[in-house]
FINU-455914 format. One line per 8 residues: number of its first residue (from 0); their letters; for each residue x, y, z of C-alpha. Coordinates in nm, 2 decimals, padded with zeros to 4 digits. Layout:
NUM) A) X Y Z; ...
END
This chain:
0) MNTGATIL) 02.14 02.73 -03.82; 02.50 02.65 -03.72; 02.54 02.51 -03.35; 02.92 02.46 -03.35; 02.85 02.14 -03.15; 03.01 01.82 -03.28; 02.85 01.48 -03.20; 03.02 01.15 -03.21
8) VADDDRAI) 02.81 00.86 -03.30; 02.88 00.49 -03.29; 02.65 00.22 -03.39; 02.71 -00.08 -03.61; 02.39 -00.04 -03.81; 02.49 00.16 -04.12; 02.13 00.30 -04.16; 02.10 00.43 -03.82
16) RTVLGQAL) 02.43 00.62 -03.85; 02.30 00.75 -04.17; 01.95 00.86 -04.02; 02.14 01.03 -03.74; 02.38 01.20 -03.98; 02.13 01.35 -04.18; 01.87 01.45 -03.89; 02.13 01.61 -03.69
24) GRLGYEVK) 02.33 01.76 -03.96; 01.99 01.94 -04.08; 02.00 02.10 -03.74; 02.33 02.25 -03.80; 02.54 02.00 -03.58; 02.86 01.84 -03.70; 02.82 01.46 -03.69; 03.12 01.22 -03.69
32) STGNAATL) 03.01 00.84 -03.71; 03.15 00.53 -03.68; 03.08 00.13 -03.65; 03.31 00.03 -03.36; 03.39 00.13 -03.00; 03.77 00.17 -03.06; 03.71 00.46 -03.31; 03.50 00.62 -03.07
40) WRWVEDGE) 03.72 00.59 -02.81; 04.01 00.75 -03.00; 03.82 01.04 -03.07; 03.72 01.10 -02.73; 04.07 01.07 -02.60; 04.17 01.32 -02.87; 03.95 01.57 -02.73; 03.70 01.56 -02.99
48) GDLVITDV) 03.32 01.58 -02.97; 03.07 01.78 -02.75; 02.83 01.48 -02.72; 02.83 01.09 -02.78; 02.55 00.89 -02.89; 02.64 00.51 -02.88; 02.49 00.17 -02.92; 02.52 -00.11 -02.66
56) VMPDENGL) 02.60 -00.39 -02.86; 02.91 -00.33 -03.11; 03.15 -00.60 -03.27; 03.46 -00.49 -03.05; 03.33 -00.38 -02.71; 03.00 -00.32 -02.54; 02.88 00.04 -02.54; 02.78 00.05 -02.16
64) DLIPRIKK) 03.14 -00.05 -02.04; 03.28 00.23 -02.26; 03.08 00.47 -02.02; 03.28 00.47 -01.73; 03.62 00.53 -01.93; 03.46 00.82 -02.11; 03.34 00.98 -01.77; 03.70 00.93 -01.62
72) ARPELRVV) 03.85 01.09 -01.91; 03.62 01.35 -02.00; 03.36 01.40 -01.72; 03.19 01.69 -01.89; 03.12 01.48 -02.16; 02.77 01.37 -02.22; 02.67 01.01 -02.34; 02.33 00.91 -02.49
80) VMSAQNTL) 02.28 00.53 -02.48; 02.06 00.35 -02.75; 01.99 -00.03 -02.75; 01.76 -00.26 -02.88; 01.82 -00.49 -02.56; 01.52 -00.30 -02.40; 01.52 -00.43 -02.05; 01.51 -00.30 -01.71
88) LTAVKATE) 01.88 -00.40 -01.64; 01.98 -00.22 -01.97; 01.83 00.12 -01.85; 01.96 00.09 -01.51; 02.31 00.00 -01.64; 02.31 00.30 -01.83; 02.20 00.53 -01.59; 02.44 00.37 -01.31
96) RGAFEYLP) 02.73 00.43 -01.53; 02.68 00.78 -01.61; 02.47 00.80 -01.92; 02.28 01.12 -01.97; 01.99 00.94 -02.12; 01.90 00.60 -02.25; 01.67 00.55 -02.56; 01.53 00.21 -02.65
104) KPFDLREL) 01.54 00.09 -03.01; 01.36 00.15 -03.24; 01.38 00.53 -03.13; 01.16 00.82 -03.19; 01.38 01.07 -03.40; 01.21 01.38 -03.25; 01.28 01.24 -02.90; 01.65 01.17 -02.99
112) VSTVQRAL) 01.67 01.53 -03.11; 01.52 01.67 -02.80; 01.76 01.46 -02.60; 02.05 01.59 -02.79; 01.93 01.95 -02.72; 01.88 01.90 -02.35; 02.22 01.73 -02.32; 02.40 02.03 -02.49
120) AEPAAKNG) 02.21 02.30 -02.30; 02.20 02.17 -01.95; 02.51 02.21 -01.72; 02.72 01.91 -01.66; 02.69 01.75 -01.32; 03.02 01.76 -01.15; 03.04 01.41 -01.05; 02.92 01.11 -01.26
128) ATAAEGET) 02.73 00.82 -01.14; 02.93 00.51 -01.05; 02.91 00.17 -01.19; 02.68 -00.10 -01.06; 02.82 -00.35 -00.80; 02.79 -00.67 -01.00; 02.61 -00.78 -01.27; 02.26 -00.94 -01.30
136) DDANLPLI) 02.13 -01.19 -01.55; 01.83 -01.06 -01.75; 01.66 -01.40 -01.65; 01.66 -01.27 -01.28; 01.48 -00.93 -01.37; 01.19 -00.86 -01.19; 01.00 -00.68 -01.48; 00.95 -00.85 -01.83
144) GRSPAMQD) 00.84 -00.68 -02.12; 00.97 -00.45 -02.43; 00.69 -00.25 -02.52; 00.68 00.13 -02.54; 00.46 00.11 -02.22; 00.73 -00.07 -02.03; 01.03 00.11 -02.18; 00.88 00.44 -02.02
152) IYRVLARL) 00.85 00.26 -01.68; 01.22 00.13 -01.72; 01.35 00.49 -01.79; 01.17 00.63 -01.51; 01.28 00.37 -01.28; 01.65 00.41 -01.39; 01.65 00.77 -01.32; 01.51 00.70 -00.95
160) MGTDLTVM) 01.77 00.44 -00.85; 02.01 00.68 -00.71; 01.75 00.88 -00.52; 01.56 00.86 -00.21; 01.23 01.03 -00.35; 00.89 00.90 -00.23; 00.73 00.71 -00.52; 00.36 00.65 -00.57
168) ISGESGTG) 00.26 00.34 -00.77; -00.07 00.32 -00.92; -00.24 00.05 -01.14; -00.49 -00.23 -01.14; -00.44 -00.53 -00.93; -00.20 -00.79 -01.08; 00.00 -00.55 -01.27; 00.29 -00.58 -01.08
176) KELVARAL) 00.32 -00.29 -00.82; 00.54 -00.47 -00.55; 00.77 -00.59 -00.83; 00.83 -00.22 -00.92; 00.90 -00.14 -00.57; 01.12 -00.42 -00.53; 01.33 -00.32 -00.83; 01.36 00.06 -00.69
184) HDYGKRRS) 01.51 -00.13 -00.39; 01.70 -00.38 -00.50; 01.90 -00.15 -00.77; 01.87 00.15 -00.55; 02.13 00.29 -00.33; 01.95 00.11 -00.02; 02.00 -00.22 -00.17; 02.18 -00.34 00.12
192) GPFVAINM) 01.92 -00.24 00.37; 01.60 -00.44 00.43; 01.30 -00.42 00.22; 00.97 -00.43 00.43; 00.63 -00.45 00.26; 00.29 -00.40 00.46; -00.06 -00.44 00.28; -00.31 -00.18 00.42
200) AAIPRELI) -00.61 -00.41 00.31; -00.49 -00.72 00.47; -00.46 -00.57 00.84; -00.74 -00.48 01.08; -00.78 -00.14 01.07; -00.75 -00.11 01.46; -00.42 -00.28 01.43; -00.25 -00.08 01.14
208) ESELFGHE) -00.07 00.19 01.36; 00.10 -00.09 01.58; 00.20 -00.27 01.28; 00.36 00.04 01.11; 00.50 00.21 01.44; 00.53 -00.07 01.69; 00.41 -00.06 02.04; 00.55 -00.06 02.39
216) RGAFTGAT) 00.46 -00.32 02.67; 00.14 -00.23 02.80; 00.03 00.01 02.52; -00.32 -00.20 02.49; -00.47 -00.51 02.63; -00.26 -00.79 02.51; 00.05 -00.61 02.44; 00.24 -00.81 02.68
224) QRNAGRFE) 00.59 -00.71 02.54; 00.74 -00.43 02.30; 00.70 -00.51 01.94; 00.90 -00.32 01.66; 00.67 -00.18 01.39; 00.75 -00.20 01.00; 00.91 00.15 01.02; 01.17 00.03 01.27
232) QAQGGTLF) 01.23 -00.31 01.08; 01.27 -00.11 00.74; 01.55 00.12 00.90; 01.82 00.20 00.65; 01.60 00.04 00.37; 01.28 00.04 00.19; 00.91 00.05 00.33; 00.65 -00.04 00.09
240) LDEIGDMP) 00.29 00.06 00.17; 00.06 -00.15 -00.06; -00.29 -00.06 -00.09; -00.23 00.27 00.08; -00.61 00.39 -00.01; -00.72 00.15 00.25; -00.53 00.30 00.53; -00.78 00.45 00.80
248) PDAQTRLL) -00.79 00.82 00.87; -00.60 00.83 01.23; -00.29 00.64 01.06; -00.30 00.87 00.77; -00.24 01.14 01.03; 00.04 00.97 01.18; 00.20 00.87 00.85; 00.18 01.24 00.73
256) RVLQQGEY) 00.37 01.34 01.05; 00.64 01.10 00.98; 00.69 01.21 00.62; 00.68 01.59 00.74; 00.93 01.55 01.04; 01.11 01.24 00.97; 01.03 01.09 01.29; 00.78 00.90 01.48
264) TTVGGRTP) 00.68 00.74 01.82; 00.56 00.38 01.90; 00.20 00.33 02.03; 00.24 00.40 02.40; 00.58 00.53 02.35; 00.72 00.91 02.42; 01.06 00.89 02.27; 01.08 01.02 01.92
272) IRADVRII) 01.25 00.77 01.69; 01.42 00.89 01.36; 01.27 00.75 01.04; 01.58 00.63 00.79; 01.36 00.47 00.55; 01.27 00.53 00.16; 00.85 00.54 00.13; 00.73 00.34 -00.16
280) AATHRDLR) 00.32 00.37 -00.16; 00.11 00.18 -00.42; -00.25 00.16 -00.49; -00.51 00.03 -00.74; -00.77 00.29 -00.62; -00.83 00.63 -00.73; -00.69 00.85 -00.44; -00.81 01.17 -00.59
288) LLIRQGLF) -01.17 01.03 -00.61; -01.11 00.93 -00.23; -01.01 01.26 -00.14; -01.31 01.42 -00.27; -01.52 01.16 -00.08; -01.34 01.25 00.24; -01.16 00.92 00.29; -00.80 01.02 00.20
296) REDLFYRL) -00.62 01.32 00.32; -00.52 01.56 00.04; -00.19 01.68 00.20; -00.08 01.32 00.25; -00.16 01.23 -00.11; 00.10 01.52 -00.23; 00.37 01.39 00.02; 00.33 01.02 -00.11
304) NVVPIRLP) 00.28 01.15 -00.48; 00.64 01.31 -00.53; 00.71 01.07 -00.83; 00.39 00.89 -00.97; 00.44 00.58 -01.17; 00.13 00.43 -01.35; 00.18 00.06 -01.42; -00.01 -00.02 -01.77
312) PLRERTED) -00.28 -00.30 -01.76; -00.18 -00.61 -01.97; -00.43 -00.52 -02.24; -00.24 -00.20 -02.31; 00.08 -00.40 -02.37; -00.02 -00.72 -02.54; 00.30 -00.74 -02.75; 00.47 -00.84 -02.41
320) IPALVRHF) 00.24 -01.15 -02.37; 00.48 -01.39 -02.58; 00.78 -01.29 -02.34; 00.58 -01.32 -02.03; 00.44 -01.66 -02.13; 00.79 -01.80 -02.21; 00.92 -01.65 -01.86; 00.64 -01.80 -01.67
328) FALAHGEG) 00.68 -02.14 -01.86; 01.08 -02.11 -01.77; 00.96 -02.05 -01.39; 00.72 -02.37 -01.40; 01.00 -02.57 -01.54; 01.25 -02.44 -01.27; 00.99 -02.60 -01.02; 00.99 -02.94 -01.17
336) LPLKSLDA) 00.72 -02.93 -01.43; 00.81 -03.00 -01.79; 00.91 -02.73 -02.05; 00.61 -02.62 -02.24; 00.54 -02.38 -02.52; 00.23 -02.23 -02.70; 00.14 -02.26 -03.08; 00.09 -01.95 -03.27
344) AAMERLRA) -00.30 -01.98 -03.25; -00.28 -02.02 -02.88; -00.06 -01.70 -02.84; -00.30 -01.50 -03.05; -00.60 -01.64 -02.83; -00.39 -01.48 -02.54; -00.35 -01.15 -02.70; -00.71 -01.12 -02.80
352) YRWPGNVR) -00.82 -01.16 -02.40; -00.88 -00.86 -02.19; -00.69 -01.00 -01.88; -00.90 -00.84 -01.60; -00.64 -00.99 -01.38; -00.35 -00.87 -01.58; 00.01 -01.02 -01.53; -00.10 -01.21 -01.24
360) ELENLVRR) -00.38 -01.37 -01.42; -00.15 -01.46 -01.71; 00.11 -01.63 -01.47; -00.17 -01.85 -01.32; -00.28 -01.95 -01.65; 00.05 -02.05 -01.78; 00.15 -02.25 -01.46; -00.20 -02.44 -01.50
368) LAALYAQE) -00.13 -02.50 -01.86; 00.22 -02.64 -01.77; 00.07 -02.86 -01.49; -00.26 -03.00 -01.66; -00.15 -03.06 -02.03; 00.05 -03.32 -02.15; 00.15 -03.20 -02.50; 00.47 -03.03 -02.53
376) VIGAEAVA) 00.32 -02.74 -02.75; 00.00 -02.65 -02.64; -00.25 -02.52 -02.88; -00.55 -02.26 -02.88; -00.82 -02.54 -02.78; -00.64 -02.58 -02.44; -00.60 -02.20 -02.38; -00.94 -02.14 -02.47
384) AELTEAVP) -01.09 -02.39 -02.25; -00.88 -02.25 -01.95; -00.97 -01.87 -02.02; -01.36 -02.00 -02.02; -01.31 -02.08 -01.64; -01.15 -01.73 -01.59; -01.30 -01.41 -01.45; -01.53 -01.25 -01.71
392) TGGPEAPA) -01.40 -00.96 -01.88; -01.53 -00.62 -01.81; -01.39 -00.54 -01.49; -01.46 -00.65 -01.11; -01.71 -00.91 -01.06; -02.06 -00.83 -00.96; -02.31 -01.06 -00.82; -02.49 -01.25 -01.08
400) GEGLGTAA) -02.78 -01.07 -01.24; -02.71 -00.76 -01.05; -02.86 -00.44 -01.21; -02.72 -00.10 -01.22; -02.93 00.04 -00.94; -02.83 -00.25 -00.71; -02.46 -00.19 -00.79; -02.49 00.17 -00.75
408) ERHLRDYF) -02.65 00.11 -00.39; -02.39 -00.12 -00.29; -02.10 00.11 -00.40; -02.26 00.42 -00.20; -02.28 00.20 00.11; -01.90 00.26 00.11; -01.97 00.64 00.19; -02.16 00.57 00.50
416) EAHKGGLP) -01.97 00.27 00.62; -01.65 00.48 00.61; -01.80 00.76 00.86; -01.94 00.52 01.11; -02.07 00.73 01.39; -02.11 01.02 01.15; -02.20 01.14 00.82; -02.01 01.19 00.51
424) PAGLYDRV) -01.93 01.53 00.43; -02.18 01.77 00.29; -02.21 01.78 -00.12; -02.27 01.41 -00.16; -02.51 01.42 -00.41; -02.31 01.64 -00.65; -01.99 01.41 -00.57; -02.20 01.10 -00.68
432) LREVERPL) -02.34 01.28 -00.98; -01.98 01.34 -01.10; -01.87 00.98 -01.03; -02.15 00.86 -01.28; -02.10 01.14 -01.54; -01.73 01.11 -01.59; -01.73 00.74 -01.68; -02.04 00.77 -01.88
440) ITLSLGAT) -01.91 01.06 -02.09; -01.59 00.91 -02.13; -01.71 00.57 -02.26; -01.95 00.74 -02.49; -01.68 00.96 -02.64; -01.48 00.63 -02.68; -01.75 00.45 -02.84; -01.79 00.73 -03.11
448) RGNQVKAA) -01.41 00.76 -03.16; -01.41 01.11 -02.99; -01.68 01.25 -03.21; -01.85 01.51 -02.99; -02.14 01.55 -03.21; -02.22 01.15 -03.22; -02.15 01.13 -02.85; -02.40 01.41 -02.76
456) QLLGLNRN) -02.66 01.24 -02.96; -02.61 00.91 -02.79; -02.63 01.08 -02.44; -02.92 01.28 -02.54; -02.76 01.60 -02.46; -02.71 01.93 -02.66; -02.37 01.95 -02.78; -02.27 02.29 -02.59
464) TLRKKIRE) -02.39 02.12 -02.27; -02.16 01.82 -02.36; -01.86 02.03 -02.43; -01.92 02.22 -02.09; -01.92 01.89 -01.90; -01.61 01.77 -02.08; -01.43 02.11 -01.94; -01.58 02.08 -01.60
472) LDIEVSRG) -01.50 01.72 -01.54; -01.15 01.74 -01.72; -01.20 01.50 -01.96; -00.95 01.42 -02.20; -01.06 01.38 -02.56; -00.82 01.19 -02.80; -00.60 01.43 -03.01; -00.71 01.45 -03.36
480) LK) -01.07 01.34 -03.29; -01.38 01.55 -03.28
END
C-alpha cells in the first residue's frame, strides 16, 4: 500500500524513531526521522511532510514550544505529541497549543497508527487553538498519577478545555470528582469566571430550589430579602452540581427546564434570567438504576450526560500510590509538619490495601503518618497499624452483625421513603430481582474468571439459563474468557 503521505518524526530516542519508521513504513508511509527540533523545523519551513509526530523533551527545544510556530507557518499541518511527562498539564498544553492528539509514553503502537490515519483523513480545522495563558508548575496540578487510567482522563479533559459541553463525572466517594471539575474550569475558557459548587446531599430538600435559583423577598416564610442562587453566582463561569443523584424531583424538573431553555426564574420571581454557566455534574450513585427506580428523570440524565467521565477507584490504579504519597507528604510539609517518606515495605503494604475511601482515605492516612510518627522514613509496621483502624474493605459499612436479609430490608426502605405520600412505580418486584441478580451473576463470573460453565454450577443454574440472564441484564463477560 502506497499512501503517498510523508510523516516527520522528531524524538531523541533512537529506538522510538526506529520502531515508528518500521511500523509506519510497512503501511506505505514515507517516514523522515530526526533526534532534534531544529531539523524538524527546517523540514517544516521547507514545506516537507504531511504530518508531524514529535516528542516533548528534546535536546535543543521543547516540542510543545514548537507547535505554535508550526501552526503559524503551516496551519494545515497536523501535529501529534508524544511525552513521558504524563501529567494533566502536558495534555492540556499540547491541546491548547494546537496538537491534533496527545499520546503518553509508553504508547500503544496500534493506537498511534490509528491516530496517524485519523490525522491524515480528517479535514483540517481552519483555526488552531491558542497557546495557554501562562505556565503552571506540575506541583500545583489538581490531579496526580501517570497510570493508563489517569492518562485516559487527562486526554479527555484536554479535549474538553475549549468547550462548554456539559460533563457528568461518576466515581466512588473519594476519587476526586470535584478536583476534576475544578480542573475543567481552571484550564478551560471560563477560567476567568467564578467556580461555584453545590452538594445536593448536604442541603435540605426543601431548600435546594432556593439555593440553586435564588428567591425573592417574601417568596416564603423567612425570606426577608432577595437572595442570589448558585446559578446567578456562577454567571460567566462554572456551576458544579455534586451528588446530583440526591436532587429531589421538583428541582430536577426545574433544572431540566434551564438546560433546555437556557434561562430560569427565582423562587417567587417572574422575570426569566439568562443562565450563562457551564454545568458539570457528579455522582457516586448509579443514575441508570435510580431512573429504573423512578427516582431520577431519564430526560435530565441525557441532558447532563453529554460527556461522561468515569473516575477509577484507587484500587484500579495502585501504580499511582507512590506519587500520591509523595504529593501528600509534601502538602503536609508545607503546612509545617516534618517531611516524611515511606520505605519499600510500607509502600507495598499500601498497594495491597483495597482503599474503600479511595484517594481521600490515602490523603488522610499520609497526613496522620506525618503528624504522629517521629521517624523520617516510616515503615510497614506503622502503616499496618494505621490501616487496622481504617474502614474495613469490601464496600460501605453496614451495622455490625447485619445479615443479608436485614441489609436488603434497609435498602428497600429507600424505595418507599422516596415516595412519601404515594407508592413506588409498578413493577417493584422485577426491579428488585434485577438489582440482586446482576451483582450476583457478575461476582460469580469474576470468581470463576469468566467461565460460564463453572459460574452456572456455582449459582445452581442451567448454563443456557445463565447465558440468557447475561444477555437480559447486559452483563459484560471479560474478553477472552468463557
